[in-house]
C-alpha positions as CSV (number, residue, x, y, z in Angstrom):
1,M,73.1,-10.5,-40.3
2,D,74.1,-12.3,-43.6
3,N,77.9,-11.4,-42.8
4,W,77.7,-12.6,-39.1
5,V,80.1,-15.5,-37.9
6,P,80.6,-17.0,-34.6
7,N,83.6,-15.8,-32.5
8,P,85.7,-18.7,-31.5
9,Q,87.4,-16.8,-28.8
10,A,84.1,-16.2,-26.8
11,K,83.6,-18.0,-23.6
12,P,80.5,-20.2,-23.4
13,F,77.5,-19.1,-21.3
14,L,77.1,-21.4,-18.2
15,P,73.7,-20.2,-16.0
16,H,73.8,-20.6,-12.1
17,S,72.1,-23.9,-11.1
18,R,69.7,-22.1,-8.6
19,Y,68.3,-20.0,-11.5
20,R,68.0,-22.9,-14.1
21,Y,64.5,-23.0,-15.6
22,N,63.5,-20.1,-13.6
23,H,61.2,-18.3,-16.2
24,L,57.9,-20.1,-17.1
25,G,55.7,-17.8,-19.0
26,G,57.1,-14.7,-17.3
27,V,56.5,-16.3,-13.7
28,T,59.4,-17.4,-11.7
29,V,59.5,-20.6,-9.9
30,R,60.4,-18.7,-6.8
31,D,57.2,-16.7,-7.2
32,L,55.1,-19.7,-7.5
33,T,56.7,-21.3,-4.4
34,G,55.9,-18.3,-2.2
35,R,52.3,-18.3,-3.3
36,R,51.8,-21.9,-2.4
37,C,53.0,-21.2,1.0
38,I,50.8,-18.6,1.6
39,G,47.9,-20.6,0.5
40,K,48.9,-23.3,2.8
41,F,49.3,-21.0,5.5
42,F,45.7,-19.6,4.9
43,K,44.0,-22.8,4.7
44,A,45.6,-23.9,8.0
45,G,44.3,-20.7,9.6
46,L,40.7,-21.4,8.5
47,L,40.9,-24.8,9.8
48,V,42.1,-23.7,13.2
49,I,39.1,-21.2,13.3
50,L,36.6,-23.9,12.2
51,L,37.8,-26.4,15.0
52,I,37.6,-23.5,17.7
53,T,34.1,-22.7,16.6
54,V,32.9,-26.2,16.9
55,A,34.5,-26.4,20.3
56,I,32.6,-23.3,21.6
57,N,29.3,-24.5,20.2
58,L,29.8,-27.7,21.8
59,L,30.6,-26.1,25.2
60,Y,27.4,-23.9,24.9
61,I,25.2,-26.9,24.1
62,F,26.8,-28.8,27.0
63,D,26.4,-26.0,29.5
64,T,22.8,-25.2,28.5
65,S,21.8,-28.8,28.7
66,K,23.2,-28.8,32.3
67,K,21.3,-25.8,33.2
68,L,17.9,-27.2,32.0
69,S,18.3,-30.5,33.8
70,N,19.2,-28.6,37.0
71,K,16.3,-26.0,36.8
72,E,14.6,-25.5,40.0
73,Q,10.9,-26.2,40.3
74,P,8.8,-23.3,41.9
75,I,5.3,-23.9,43.6
76,N,3.1,-20.6,43.6
77,D,0.8,-19.7,46.2
78,N,-2.5,-18.0,45.7
79,T,-1.1,-14.4,45.4
80,G,1.3,-15.0,42.7
81,T,4.6,-15.1,44.9
82,E,7.0,-17.8,44.1
83,E,8.7,-20.2,46.4
84,T,11.5,-22.6,45.3
85,H,11.7,-26.2,46.2
86,K,14.3,-28.5,45.1
87,T,13.2,-32.2,45.0
88,G,14.3,-35.2,43.4
89,S,11.2,-35.6,41.2
90,H,11.0,-31.9,40.4
91,S,14.7,-31.5,39.5
92,Q,14.1,-33.0,36.0
93,S,10.6,-31.4,35.3
94,R,10.0,-29.0,32.5
95,S,8.2,-25.7,32.9
96,V,7.6,-22.4,31.4
97,F,8.0,-18.9,33.0
98,I,5.1,-16.6,32.3
99,D,5.4,-12.7,32.9
100,V,1.8,-10.9,32.8
101,R,1.2,-7.2,33.1
102,S,-2.0,-5.3,33.4
103,S,-2.5,-1.5,33.2
104,K,-4.6,1.3,31.9
105,E,-2.7,1.7,28.6
106,S,-1.0,-1.7,27.8
107,V,-1.3,-5.4,28.5
108,F,1.9,-7.6,28.2
109,I,2.5,-11.4,28.3
110,A,5.7,-13.1,27.7
111,V,6.5,-16.8,27.8
112,D,9.9,-18.0,28.8
113,G,11.3,-14.2,27.8
114,T,9.5,-14.3,24.5
115,T,6.7,-11.9,24.1
116,V,3.5,-13.3,22.9
117,L,1.1,-10.4,23.5
118,Q,1.8,-6.7,23.6
119,D,-0.9,-4.2,23.1
120,E,-0.4,-0.7,23.8
121,G,-2.4,2.5,23.3
122,F,-5.3,4.0,25.4
123,D,-8.9,2.9,24.5
124,V,-7.8,0.3,22.0
125,H,-8.4,-3.3,22.5
126,R,-9.9,-2.4,25.9
127,G,-11.2,-5.4,27.9
128,I,-10.1,-8.8,29.3
129,H,-7.1,-10.4,26.9
130,V,-6.8,-14.3,27.1
131,V,-4.0,-16.3,25.9
132,I,-4.1,-20.1,25.8
133,L,-0.9,-22.1,26.1
134,N,-0.1,-25.9,25.2
135,Q,0.4,-27.6,28.6
136,A,3.0,-29.9,27.0
137,T,5.0,-27.3,25.1
138,G,4.2,-23.9,26.3
139,S,3.3,-22.9,22.7
140,I,0.7,-20.3,22.0
141,M,-2.7,-21.9,20.8
142,A,-5.1,-19.0,20.9
143,K,-5.3,-15.2,21.7
144,R,-8.6,-13.5,22.2
145,V,-9.8,-10.0,23.7
146,F,-13.1,-9.5,24.9
147,D,-14.5,-5.9,25.6
148,T,-16.3,-6.9,28.7
149,Y,-17.0,-3.1,29.1
150,S,-19.5,-3.7,26.3
151,Q,-22.6,-6.0,26.3
152,Q,-22.5,-9.5,25.8
153,E,-18.8,-9.8,25.6
154,D,-18.7,-11.7,28.9
155,D,-21.1,-14.2,27.3
156,A,-18.6,-14.5,24.4
157,M,-15.7,-15.1,26.7
158,V,-17.5,-17.8,28.7
159,L,-18.4,-19.5,25.5
160,F,-14.8,-19.4,24.4
161,L,-13.4,-20.8,27.7
162,N,-16.0,-23.5,27.7
163,M,-14.5,-24.6,24.2
164,V,-10.9,-24.7,25.5
165,S,-9.9,-28.4,26.4
166,E,-9.2,-29.3,29.9
167,G,-5.3,-29.0,31.0
168,R,-4.7,-25.9,28.8
169,I,-2.8,-23.0,30.6
170,V,-5.0,-20.0,30.6
171,V,-3.6,-16.4,31.1
172,F,-5.8,-13.3,31.7
173,A,-5.0,-9.7,31.8
174,I,-7.2,-6.6,31.7
175,K,-6.2,-3.5,29.6
176,D,-7.9,-0.2,30.6
177,E,-11.4,-1.6,31.8
178,G,-13.0,-5.0,31.7
179,S,-15.6,-5.2,34.6
180,F,-18.5,-2.9,33.6
181,Q,-20.4,-5.6,31.7
182,L,-18.8,-8.6,33.3
183,K,-21.9,-9.9,34.9
184,T,-22.3,-12.6,37.8
185,P,-22.3,-15.7,35.7
186,A,-19.0,-14.8,33.9
187,R,-17.6,-14.0,37.3
188,E,-18.7,-17.1,38.8
189,F,-17.2,-19.0,35.8
190,L,-13.8,-17.5,36.5
191,K,-14.1,-18.4,39.9
192,T,-14.4,-22.2,38.9
193,L,-11.0,-21.6,37.3
194,G,-9.6,-20.9,40.6
195,S,-9.8,-17.0,40.7
196,D,-10.2,-15.5,44.2
197,E,-10.6,-11.9,42.7
198,A,-13.1,-12.1,39.7
199,T,-16.1,-11.8,41.9
200,S,-14.7,-8.5,43.3
201,L,-13.2,-6.8,40.3
202,G,-14.4,-3.3,40.1
203,Y,-14.5,-0.4,37.6
204,R,-11.1,0.3,35.9
205,D,-9.3,-2.4,38.2
206,M,-6.2,-4.0,36.9
207,W,-6.0,-7.9,37.1
208,A,-3.6,-10.6,36.0
209,F,-4.6,-14.4,36.4
210,V,-2.9,-17.7,35.3
211,A,-4.6,-21.1,35.9
212,V,-4.7,-24.5,34.3
213,K,-8.3,-25.3,33.0
214,G,-9.7,-28.1,35.1
215,G,-6.6,-27.6,37.3
216,A,-5.3,-25.4,39.9
217,K,-4.7,-21.6,40.1
218,I,-1.1,-20.6,39.2
219,G,-1.2,-17.0,40.3
220,E,-3.3,-14.0,40.6
221,K,-3.0,-10.3,41.1
222,H,-5.4,-7.5,41.5
223,S,-5.1,-3.7,41.9
224,K,-8.2,-1.7,42.9
225,A,-9.0,1.9,41.4
226,A,-9.1,4.4,44.0
227,N,-12.3,5.9,42.5
228,L,-14.3,6.1,39.4
229,N,-12.0,8.8,37.9
230,S,-8.9,6.8,38.2
231,W,-7.4,3.4,37.3
232,G,-5.8,0.7,39.5
233,E,-1.9,0.6,39.6
234,R,-0.1,-1.5,37.1
235,V,-0.2,-5.3,38.1
236,E,2.8,-7.5,37.2
237,L,2.5,-11.3,37.8
238,K,5.4,-13.7,37.3
239,V,4.8,-17.4,37.7
240,E,6.4,-20.6,36.8
241,V,4.2,-23.5,35.4
242,P,5.3,-27.0,35.1
243,L,4.6,-28.8,31.9
244,V,3.2,-32.2,31.2
245,E,4.3,-35.1,29.0
246,A,3.0,-34.6,25.5
247,G,1.6,-38.2,25.2
248,G,-0.9,-37.4,28.1
249,S,-2.4,-34.3,26.1
250,E,-3.1,-35.8,22.7
251,C,-5.8,-37.9,21.2
252,S,-5.6,-41.0,19.2
253,W,-7.5,-40.1,16.1
254,P,-7.6,-42.4,12.9
255,D,-4.4,-42.4,10.9
256,N,-6.1,-41.2,7.7
257,E,-6.4,-37.9,5.7
258,E,-9.0,-36.6,8.1
259,G,-7.5,-37.7,11.2
260,R,-4.1,-36.2,10.1
261,R,-5.8,-32.8,9.5
262,R,-7.6,-33.0,12.8
263,K,-4.4,-33.8,14.6
264,G,-2.5,-31.1,12.9
265,F,-5.0,-28.5,13.9
266,C,-5.7,-29.3,17.6
267,S,-2.1,-29.7,18.2
268,K,-1.7,-26.0,17.5
269,V,-4.9,-24.3,18.0
270,E,-7.5,-24.1,20.9
271,G,-11.0,-22.8,21.5
272,Y,-13.1,-25.0,18.9
273,G,-14.8,-27.2,21.4
274,S,-15.8,-30.6,20.2
275,V,-13.9,-30.5,17.0
276,C,-10.8,-31.6,19.3
277,N,-12.6,-34.1,21.3
278,C,-11.0,-37.5,21.7
279,E,-14.2,-39.1,21.7
280,G,-17.0,-38.2,19.0
281,P,-15.3,-35.2,17.6
282,A,-17.3,-32.8,15.8
283,P,-17.3,-33.5,12.0
284,I,-14.8,-31.7,9.6
285,S,-16.0,-33.6,6.5
286,F,-19.5,-33.4,5.3
287,Q,-21.7,-35.3,3.0
288,P,-24.6,-33.0,2.4
289,N,-27.7,-34.1,0.4
290,K,-27.4,-33.5,-3.2
291,L,-29.4,-30.7,-4.7
292,Q,-31.8,-31.8,-7.4
293,D,-31.4,-30.0,-10.6
294,N,-28.5,-28.4,-9.4
295,K,-27.4,-25.5,-11.6
296,I,-24.6,-24.1,-9.7
297,S,-22.5,-27.2,-8.9
298,D,-19.6,-25.7,-11.2
299,I,-19.9,-22.1,-9.7
300,P,-16.8,-21.0,-7.5
301,I,-17.5,-19.8,-3.9
302,A,-15.4,-17.1,-2.6
303,V,-15.1,-16.9,1.1
304,I,-13.9,-13.4,2.1
305,A,-12.0,-13.8,5.4
306,S,-9.7,-11.8,7.8
307,D,-8.3,-12.4,11.1
308,R,-11.7,-13.7,12.8
309,P,-10.9,-17.4,12.9
310,H,-13.8,-18.3,15.3
311,Y,-16.3,-16.7,12.6
312,L,-14.6,-18.5,9.7
313,Y,-15.1,-21.9,11.5
314,R,-18.8,-21.3,12.2
315,M,-19.4,-20.0,8.7
316,L,-17.6,-23.0,6.8
317,Q,-19.3,-25.4,9.2
318,T,-22.7,-24.4,8.0
319,L,-21.6,-23.8,4.4
320,L,-20.2,-27.2,3.8
321,S,-23.3,-28.8,5.3
322,V,-25.8,-27.3,3.1
323,P,-27.4,-29.5,0.4
324,G,-25.6,-28.7,-2.9
325,A,-22.3,-27.7,-1.4
326,N,-19.2,-28.5,-3.3
327,P,-15.9,-28.2,-1.2
328,K,-13.9,-28.4,-4.5
329,M,-15.5,-25.0,-5.5
330,V,-14.8,-23.3,-2.1
331,T,-11.8,-21.0,-1.8
332,V,-11.1,-19.1,1.2
333,F,-9.3,-15.7,0.7
334,I,-7.6,-14.3,3.8
335,D,-6.6,-10.7,4.2
336,G,-3.3,-11.1,5.5
337,Y,-0.8,-13.8,6.8
338,F,-2.7,-15.1,9.7
339,E,-2.0,-18.5,10.8
340,E,-5.3,-19.6,12.5
341,P,-7.6,-18.6,9.7
342,Y,-5.4,-20.6,7.4
343,A,-5.3,-23.5,9.8
344,I,-9.1,-23.4,9.9
345,T,-9.3,-23.6,6.1
346,K,-7.0,-26.5,6.1
347,L,-8.9,-28.4,9.0
348,F,-11.8,-28.5,6.4
349,G,-9.8,-29.5,3.5
350,L,-10.2,-26.4,1.5
351,R,-8.2,-24.1,-0.6
352,G,-6.8,-21.1,1.2
353,I,-5.1,-18.2,-0.4
354,Q,-3.6,-15.3,1.8
355,H,-2.3,-12.0,0.3
356,T,-0.7,-9.0,1.4
357,P,-3.0,-6.2,2.5
358,L,-3.3,-3.1,0.5
359,G,-4.6,0.1,1.9
360,L,-5.9,1.1,5.3
361,K,-9.3,0.5,7.2
362,N,-12.1,0.6,4.4
363,A,-9.6,0.8,1.6
364,R,-8.0,-2.4,2.7
365,I,-11.5,-4.2,2.8
366,S,-12.1,-2.9,-0.5
367,Q,-8.8,-4.2,-2.1
368,H,-9.4,-7.4,-0.3
369,Y,-12.7,-7.9,-2.1
370,K,-11.1,-6.8,-5.5
371,A,-8.0,-9.4,-5.1
372,S,-10.6,-12.1,-4.0
373,L,-12.9,-11.4,-7.0
374,T,-9.9,-11.4,-9.5
375,A,-8.5,-14.5,-8.1
376,T,-11.7,-16.3,-8.2
377,F,-12.3,-15.8,-11.7
378,N,-8.6,-16.3,-12.8
379,L,-8.4,-19.8,-11.0
380,N,-11.7,-20.6,-12.7
381,P,-11.3,-19.5,-16.2
382,T,-14.6,-21.1,-17.5
383,A,-16.9,-20.0,-14.7
384,Q,-19.2,-17.3,-15.9
385,Y,-20.5,-16.7,-12.3
386,A,-19.3,-16.5,-8.7
387,I,-20.9,-16.4,-5.4
388,V,-19.4,-14.3,-2.6
389,V,-19.9,-14.9,1.2
390,E,-18.3,-13.3,4.1
391,E,-16.8,-15.0,6.9
392,D,-19.4,-13.6,9.6
393,L,-22.4,-15.1,7.9
394,T,-24.4,-18.3,8.6
395,V,-26.2,-19.7,5.7
396,S,-29.6,-21.2,5.2
397,P,-30.2,-24.9,4.4
398,D,-31.9,-23.3,1.3
399,F,-28.7,-21.3,0.1
400,F,-27.5,-23.0,-2.9
401,N,-31.2,-24.1,-3.8
402,Y,-32.0,-20.5,-3.8
403,F,-29.1,-19.5,-6.2
404,S,-29.7,-22.5,-8.4
405,Q,-33.4,-21.3,-9.3
406,T,-32.4,-17.8,-9.7
407,K,-29.2,-18.0,-11.6
408,H,-30.9,-17.9,-15.0
409,L,-32.3,-14.4,-14.6
410,L,-28.8,-13.0,-14.9
411,D,-28.5,-14.3,-18.2
412,E,-32.0,-13.5,-19.3
413,D,-32.6,-9.9,-18.0
414,S,-29.8,-7.4,-18.8
415,S,-31.6,-5.1,-16.3
416,L,-30.3,-7.3,-13.4
417,Y,-27.2,-6.3,-11.4
418,C,-26.9,-9.3,-8.9
419,I,-28.7,-12.1,-7.0
420,S,-28.4,-11.6,-3.2
421,A,-29.4,-13.8,-0.5
422,W,-29.8,-11.2,2.0
423,N,-33.0,-8.8,2.5
424,D,-32.1,-5.7,4.6
425,Q,-35.6,-5.1,5.7
426,G,-36.1,-8.9,6.3
427,Y,-36.7,-8.9,10.2
428,D,-38.4,-11.6,12.1
429,H,-41.5,-9.1,12.2
430,S,-41.3,-7.8,8.6
431,C,-41.0,-11.0,6.4
432,K,-43.1,-14.1,6.1
433,D,-43.1,-15.9,2.8
434,P,-40.0,-18.2,2.0
435,R,-41.0,-18.4,-1.7
436,M,-41.3,-14.6,-2.3
437,L,-38.8,-12.7,-4.3
438,Y,-38.3,-8.7,-4.8
439,R,-36.4,-6.5,-7.2
440,I,-34.6,-3.6,-5.5
441,E,-32.3,-0.7,-6.5
442,T,-29.7,-1.3,-3.7
443,M,-26.9,-4.0,-3.7
444,P,-27.3,-5.8,-0.5
445,G,-24.2,-7.9,-0.5
446,L,-24.1,-10.6,2.4
447,G,-24.1,-13.6,0.2
448,W,-24.5,-12.7,-3.6
449,M,-23.9,-13.8,-6.9
450,L,-22.6,-11.8,-10.0
451,K,-21.5,-12.7,-13.5
452,R,-18.0,-12.7,-14.8
453,S,-18.7,-10.3,-17.5
454,L,-20.0,-7.5,-14.9
455,Y,-16.8,-7.9,-13.0
456,K,-14.1,-8.2,-15.7
457,D,-15.8,-5.7,-18.2
458,E,-16.9,-3.1,-15.6
459,L,-16.1,-3.5,-11.9
460,E,-12.5,-4.7,-12.1
461,P,-11.2,-1.6,-14.4
462,Q,-13.2,0.8,-12.4
463,W,-12.6,-0.6,-8.7
464,P,-11.3,2.2,-6.4
465,T,-7.5,2.3,-5.7
466,P,-6.0,1.7,-2.3
467,E,-5.8,5.3,-1.4
468,K,-9.4,5.8,-1.5
469,Q,-11.2,5.3,1.7
470,W,-14.6,4.0,0.1
471,D,-16.8,1.2,1.0
472,W,-16.8,-1.3,-1.7
473,D,-20.4,-2.0,-1.5
474,M,-21.4,1.7,-1.3
475,W,-19.3,2.1,-4.4
476,M,-21.2,-0.6,-6.1
477,R,-24.5,1.0,-5.2
478,N,-23.5,4.2,-6.6
479,Q,-25.7,5.1,-9.7
480,A,-22.8,5.8,-11.8
481,I,-21.6,2.0,-11.3
482,R,-25.0,0.4,-11.0
483,K,-26.5,2.2,-13.9
484,D,-30.1,1.6,-13.1
485,R,-29.7,-1.9,-12.7
486,E,-31.4,-4.1,-9.9
487,C,-30.8,-7.1,-7.6
488,I,-33.1,-10.0,-6.8
489,I,-33.6,-10.6,-3.3
490,P,-35.8,-13.2,-1.1
491,D,-38.4,-12.0,1.4
492,I,-36.7,-14.2,3.9
493,S,-32.9,-14.0,4.0
494,R,-30.8,-17.2,3.2
495,T,-27.9,-15.7,5.3
496,Y,-27.6,-14.3,8.7
497,H,-25.1,-11.8,10.0
498,F,-23.7,-12.9,13.5
499,G,-20.5,-11.1,13.6
500,S,-20.2,-8.5,16.4
501,K,-16.5,-7.5,15.8
502,G,-15.1,-5.8,12.8
503,L,-14.0,-2.5,11.3
504,N,-17.5,-1.2,10.9
505,M,-19.1,-3.4,13.5
506,N,-19.5,-3.7,17.4
507,P,-21.9,-5.7,19.8
508,Y,-24.3,-2.8,20.1
509,F,-24.7,-2.5,16.4
510,Q,-25.1,-6.2,15.9
511,E,-27.8,-6.2,18.7
512,I,-29.8,-3.4,17.1
513,Y,-29.7,-3.9,13.6
514,F,-28.8,-7.7,12.8
515,K,-29.7,-9.7,15.8
516,K,-33.4,-9.7,14.9
517,H,-33.2,-10.5,11.3
518,S,-35.0,-13.7,10.2
519,L,-32.8,-16.6,8.6
520,L,-34.7,-19.5,6.5
521,S,-34.3,-22.6,8.6
522,E,-35.5,-25.0,6.0
523,G,-34.4,-26.2,2.6
524,G,-35.8,-27.3,-0.6
525,I,-38.1,-24.2,-1.1
526,E,-39.7,-23.9,-4.5
527,L,-39.7,-20.2,-5.3
528,K,-42.8,-18.6,-7.0
529,D,-43.2,-16.1,-9.8
530,I,-39.3,-16.3,-10.8
531,D,-39.9,-15.4,-14.2
532,R,-42.2,-12.5,-13.2
533,L,-38.9,-10.9,-11.6
534,K,-37.8,-9.8,-15.1
535,K,-38.1,-6.2,-15.8
536,D,-41.5,-5.9,-17.7
537,E,-43.0,-8.7,-16.0
538,Y,-42.3,-7.3,-12.5
539,E,-44.1,-4.1,-13.4
540,K,-47.1,-6.0,-14.3
541,L,-47.0,-8.1,-11.0
542,I,-46.6,-4.7,-8.9
543,S,-49.6,-3.2,-10.6
544,E,-51.6,-6.3,-9.7
545,L,-50.7,-6.1,-6.1
546,I,-51.4,-2.5,-5.7
547,A,-54.7,-3.0,-7.3
548,Q,-55.6,-5.6,-4.6
549,A,-54.2,-3.3,-1.8
550,D,-56.4,-1.4,0.6
551,P,-55.0,1.8,2.0
552,I,-54.5,1.9,5.7
553,D,-55.9,4.7,7.9
554,H,-53.5,7.7,7.0
555,S,-54.5,9.7,9.9
556,K,-52.7,7.6,12.4
557,L,-49.1,8.4,13.5
558,P,-46.7,6.2,12.1
559,C,-45.2,5.1,15.6
560,S,-48.7,4.4,17.0
561,E,-49.3,0.6,17.8
562,D,-52.1,0.3,15.6
563,F,-50.7,2.1,12.5
564,I,-50.7,-1.1,10.6
565,P,-53.9,-3.1,11.2
566,S,-53.2,-6.5,13.0
567,H,-56.6,-7.9,12.3
568,L,-56.6,-8.4,8.6
569,P,-56.5,-11.9,7.1
570,K,-53.1,-13.2,6.0
571,S,-54.0,-12.8,2.3
572,A,-54.6,-9.2,2.8
573,I,-52.5,-6.5,1.2
574,S,-52.3,-3.0,2.7
575,S,-50.9,-0.1,1.1
576,V,-49.4,3.3,2.6
577,Y,-48.4,6.4,0.8
578,I,-45.7,8.7,2.2
579,S,-44.6,11.9,1.3
580,M,-41.7,11.9,-1.0
581,E,-41.2,14.7,-3.2
582,S,-38.1,13.4,-5.2
583,P,-36.4,10.1,-5.6
584,T,-33.8,11.3,-3.0
585,D,-36.2,12.6,-0.5
586,F,-36.3,9.9,2.3
587,D,-37.3,12.0,5.3
588,T,-40.4,10.4,5.8
589,W,-39.3,7.1,4.9
590,K,-36.6,7.2,7.5
591,V,-39.1,8.2,10.3
592,L,-41.5,5.4,9.1
593,A,-38.5,2.9,9.0
594,K,-37.7,3.7,12.6
595,C,-41.3,3.5,13.8
596,L,-41.6,-0.1,12.2
597,H,-38.1,-1.1,13.4
598,L,-36.6,-1.7,10.0
599,W,-33.3,-0.8,8.7
600,D,-33.0,3.0,9.1
601,L,-29.3,4.1,9.1
602,D,-29.4,4.5,5.2
603,V,-32.2,4.0,2.6
604,R,-32.3,0.3,1.2
605,G,-34.6,-2.2,-0.4
606,F,-36.8,-0.1,-2.6
607,H,-37.9,-0.2,-6.2
608,K,-38.8,2.9,-7.9
609,S,-39.3,4.6,-4.6
610,M,-41.7,1.8,-3.4
611,W,-41.0,-0.6,-0.5
612,R,-42.5,-4.4,-0.1
613,L,-42.6,-6.1,3.2
614,F,-44.8,-8.0,5.6
615,F,-46.2,-6.6,8.7
616,N,-48.7,-8.0,11.3
617,N,-48.5,-11.3,9.0
618,H,-50.0,-9.6,5.8
619,Q,-48.3,-7.8,2.9
620,L,-47.6,-4.2,3.0
621,I,-46.6,-1.8,0.1
622,I,-45.1,1.6,0.9
623,I,-45.4,4.0,-2.0
624,G,-43.4,7.5,-1.9
625,T,-45.6,10.2,-3.5
626,P,-45.3,11.8,-5.8
627,A,-41.8,10.4,-6.7
628,S,-42.9,6.7,-7.1
629,P,-44.6,6.1,-10.6
630,Y,-46.9,4.0,-8.5
631,S,-48.3,6.9,-6.6
632,V,-50.9,7.5,-9.5
633,T,-52.9,4.8,-7.8
634,K,-53.3,6.9,-4.5
635,P,-57.0,7.6,-3.9
636,A,-57.9,11.2,-4.0
637,N,-59.1,11.4,-0.6
638,I,-55.7,10.2,1.0
639,E,-53.3,12.6,2.2
640,P,-49.5,11.2,1.8
641,I,-48.3,10.8,5.4
642,K,-45.5,13.3,6.3
643,A,-43.7,12.1,9.4
644,K,-41.2,14.3,11.5
645,Q,-38.3,13.0,13.4
646,E,-39.4,14.0,16.8
647,E,-42.4,11.6,16.5
648,V,-39.9,8.7,16.5
649,T,-39.6,6.7,19.4
650,H,-36.1,4.9,20.1
651,R,-35.7,1.4,18.8
């Protein structure tokens, strides 16, 4: 290259003008120009598509509005048929179309084409299904099913309908069977709503009915069953119901925090009676009396709830009005994402927590308790105790006072498992003393207090997993979990179980085993011998009571009317010695429990094979012999009673 010199004869290089500056970083100007054209074309296409979409939507909105404004107003006769009349006043009215179907295996209700109730499957959710609609919007305000094949469900239905506000749209449909226990008062009530067929509903008839409460019948259809072995033909009722102006169906409650809670609830939910009255509504905020020397004001209260909103409403209404109640410490735990129970919780201004259910049937309930207890202690990291109540309980005015007086026992006696407000054997005829307490080996639940350390250190790590179909309370009663520890209970319960519907509950079971349980109706009770409930002191107390007791006549049959003397003074104590070869030999006890109309489904409420209760207004001590250590007090001339199942009369 050092020897290179320019060639003077060479022609100069002159680039063509159209290619001048055509390479910029390896990209030609011609390439860039082409890409810009494509981009502009693509943007223009998107703009055209957007304009077309907007135009189509505007046309659709205009067309829909035109159809709604020209909607025909039908007038229904009493058989559910429809006639359409165009009038100047009706042409602008709003209305809802309701489709109702009633049959052996399914029930179906749709509003304006939207399914609001569809229940299928034979012998599941049998009875009369009821849906309440808002007369101004057509929205769903309540859904209930009443198994009027079973006892007392007709009364529950009438009670519910009485609590529905005037003017609401009420829809009825029978699935499978709904007349067997539909007694005359309920039929007459349906007649007042406008039904012409309620009084003639027969066994396995199908029925659909739509009415406005306090207004006119909209439509009704009824299909008779040919005989007792068949069902009526499927019934389908289609009606159109005119809506009313929203202003005419609302109340003017105060514009404050409580008024807004009430308004929000009553605009969406129905069936709660006076809570939604325009004048003098039921209270949703309470100012209960203060509890003197309150030792539980900072203890969290876990309310275990599911999808039984009417139960939850009743429970919270009593709980929050009891002396010592602190709404800030109450949390409602709802098993599932159900709107109505959550609305009830917010109505009372409480904290509500919903969670996704785990497991099925009993396992689901068990996991709900675990999740609720875990959350309770996590939300209250300094709390050393918790009180657990279920949504189907009414609480006594003495509820918090009872726990306040007994709480210290859990700290001072390591042999205790829990404090419960419920006495399994506390029926109207078998309890009497509101001041008396017992120690028992079984865990009653139904309103109980436990320590954080028990749950966190023992129960939570061992809690049954979701695949195990175990009852949580039966698991807690298991000796491997309980470890010989006992619970304190009152003679007269501080809670009452009123729920007749649930996984393990039905109206018959409630009627036989729970309805006649006693509930203490007064508060401020000063308990007696509290410190004598500690382990060693309790043994001394029992020995003293047995020493004062007089054995009854053991020659009489347990089911005889005079088995337990009725002429004794109220201060008397009677004793009964029954055959019990081992701590698990409950044959005679079960017979005796049936005869005395006590809890007899399983064995509860005992302490060292001994039961304490009241009968004929005086104390009764029942001692298993020779299983109980107290059987050494049996007089030599007394033969323990050994009863047979065939001697039992039915409850």
